[in-house]
C-alpha positions in Angstrom: 15.2 0.2 2.9 13.6 -2.5 0.4 10.6 -2.2 2.4 10.3 1.0 2.1 11.0 1.3 -1.7 8.7 -2.1 -2.6 6.0 0.3 -0.4 6.8 3.1 -2.7 6.5 1.2 -5.5 3.0 -0.9 -4.8 1.7 2.4 -3.8 2.8 4.1 -7.3 1.3 0.9 -8.7 -1.8 1.2 -7.4 -1.8 5.3 -8.9 -1.1 3.5 -12.5 -4.5 1.0 -11.6 -6.7 3.3 -11.0 -5.5 6.3 -13.2 -5.2 9.2 -10.9 -4.1 10.0 -7.2 -6.3 12.6 -5.1 -4.5 14.7 -2.6 -5.9 14.9 1.0 -6.7 18.5 2.3 -3.8 19.8 3.2 -1.5 18.3 0.6 -0.1 20.1 -2.4 0.3 18.4 -6.2 3.4 19.7 -7.8 4.5 20.4 -11.3 8.2 19.2 -12.1 10.1 20.0 -15.4 13.4 18.2 -15.8 16.2 19.2 -13.4 13.9 19.5 -10.2 14.4 18.0 -7.2 12.0 17.3 -4.3 12.0 15.3 -1.0 9.5 13.4 1.1 11.5 13.8 4.4 8.7 11.3 6.2 9.8 8.7 4.1 13.3 9.7 3.5 13.0 9.9 -0.2 14.6 12.0 -2.4 13.4 12.1 -5.8 14.4 13.8 -9.3 12.7 14.7 -12.7 15.4 13.7 -15.5 15.4 12.9 -19.2 17.0 9.7 -21.0 16.2 9.3 -24.4 13.8 12.2 -24.3 11.4 10.1 -22.7 11.2 12.3 -19.0 11.1 9.9 -15.8 10.9 10.6 -12.3 13.8 9.0 -10.4 13.1 8.3 -6.7 15.9 7.3 -4.1 15.6 6.2 -0.3 18.0 8.7 1.7 21.2 8.7 2.9 22.7 5.5 1.3 20.1 4.2 -1.2 20.2 0.5 -2.2 17.1 0.4 -4.6 15.7 3.4 -6.9 12.2 3.6 -8.2 11.8 5.0 -12.1 8.3 6.3 -13.0 7.7 6.5 -16.5 4.6 7.3 -18.3 3.7 4.0 -19.0 5.1 2.3 -15.7 7.5 2.3 -13.1 10.9 -0.3 -12.7 12.6 -0.8 -9.3 16.1 -1.9 -9.3 18.9 -1.9 -7.4 21.6 0.8 -7.6 23.9 0.0 -9.9 22.1 -2.6 -12.1 19.3 -0.6 -14.4 19.2 -3.0 -16.8 18.1 -5.9 -14.4 14.7 -4.5 -12.4 13.7 -6.4 -9.3 10.0 -5.1 -10.0 8.4 -3.9 -13.1 4.5 -2.6 -13.3 3.1 -1.4 -16.9 0.0 1.3 -16.6 -3.0 -0.2 -17.8 
């Protein structure tokens, strides 16, 4: 599961590095608001748009029993072991 989550984090890092992601001709782009949840069944991942200290974040977890979570902020992302959000195992800042 760590590999899958880390792969997601690496892919997200690439989006931060290049500034955008393009959807394929079969893909969709969704706009999420706080409280919205979406799933990616092919990756067994569930993401929720949340807020903390007035900052909007996207929290993604591998289902059904996540061990790591990826949190996306407007200026970067963090990967942390569930239950230890103050000690990320990976972090990337947007250039």
